[in-house]
C-alpha distance (Angstrom), angle and dihedral (degrees) to the residues before:
residue distance angle dihedral
M1 . . .
N2 3.80 . .
Q3 3.79 110.8 .
Q4 3.82 109.5 -128.5
K5 3.83 99.0 -173.8
I6 3.77 138.7 26.1
L7 3.79 130.8 -158.4
L8 3.81 116.3 -117.0
E9 3.79 126.8 -170.1
V10 3.82 105.1 -137.0
F11 3.81 121.0 -164.0
V12 3.82 116.3 -161.3
P13 3.84 109.6 -165.7
L14 3.83 92.4 -174.7
I15 3.81 91.3 69.1
E16 3.83 96.6 19.8
E17 3.80 93.3 -122.7
E18 3.79 136.7 126.9
Y19 3.80 125.8 -149.3
D20 3.79 136.6 -172.7
I21 3.80 107.8 -138.0
F22 3.81 131.3 178.1
V23 3.81 112.6 -136.4
P24 3.82 131.6 -174.5
V25 3.81 115.2 -105.1
N26 3.81 96.3 -149.2
K27 3.84 97.1 61.6
T28 3.80 133.5 86.8
M29 3.79 120.0 -99.2
G30 3.83 88.2 -113.2
T31 3.81 90.7 59.8
I32 3.80 90.9 42.7
K33 3.83 90.2 51.7
K34 3.84 88.7 55.3
V35 3.83 91.2 48.3
I36 3.82 90.9 49.3
E37 3.82 93.2 46.5
K38 3.81 92.4 49.4
G39 3.80 91.0 48.2
I40 3.80 93.2 48.8
T41 3.81 92.3 45.9
D42 3.82 88.6 54.0
L43 3.82 95.5 41.9
S44 3.81 93.6 47.3
D45 3.83 94.5 49.3
N46 3.82 89.4 -114.4
Q47 3.82 95.0 -52.0
Y48 3.81 86.4 125.7
I49 3.81 116.4 57.0
A50 3.82 118.0 -165.0
N51 3.79 114.1 -111.9
K52 3.81 126.9 -161.5
S53 3.81 90.7 -140.9
S54 3.81 95.3 53.5
N55 3.79 120.6 112.7
L56 3.77 139.4 -165.6
Y57 3.79 115.6 -120.7
S58 3.78 133.3 -170.7
K59 3.79 108.6 -110.6
E60 3.81 88.5 -151.0
T61 3.82 100.6 49.4
G62 3.81 105.0 14.9
N63 3.80 90.1 -128.5
I64 3.82 120.0 144.9
Y65 3.81 116.4 -119.5
D66 3.81 111.6 -123.6
V67 3.83 108.2 -120.2
N68 3.82 90.4 -142.9
L69 3.82 95.8 58.7
K70 3.77 121.6 91.6
L71 3.79 113.7 -120.8
T72 3.81 88.4 -113.5
E73 3.83 88.4 61.4
T74 3.82 92.4 58.2
D75 3.81 133.0 72.2
L76 3.82 91.4 -107.5
K77 3.78 117.9 125.2
N78 3.78 137.5 162.3
G79 3.83 108.0 -53.2
S80 3.83 96.4 17.0
Q81 3.80 116.9 152.3
I82 3.79 119.5 -131.1
I83 3.80 135.6 173.2
L84 3.81 125.1 -135.5
I85 3.81 111.0 -150.8
């Protein structure tokens, strides 16, 4: 079976919260960033406001995820930890 979504652990330093969010594997990181931001805005009762200059970072390496890459072209896998800054 082809896995359509993976679970990411997303840390948001701005509001000092962490969320587990399912994201689609066949989308670009730019689209996934929008999905994550919308989910966190909803889950945090609008404490987090989406920002065009925000980026997704690997919690392990500190590297920024290129918004033009598909998730399948990154090192992200089920259970990966990322940071939204």
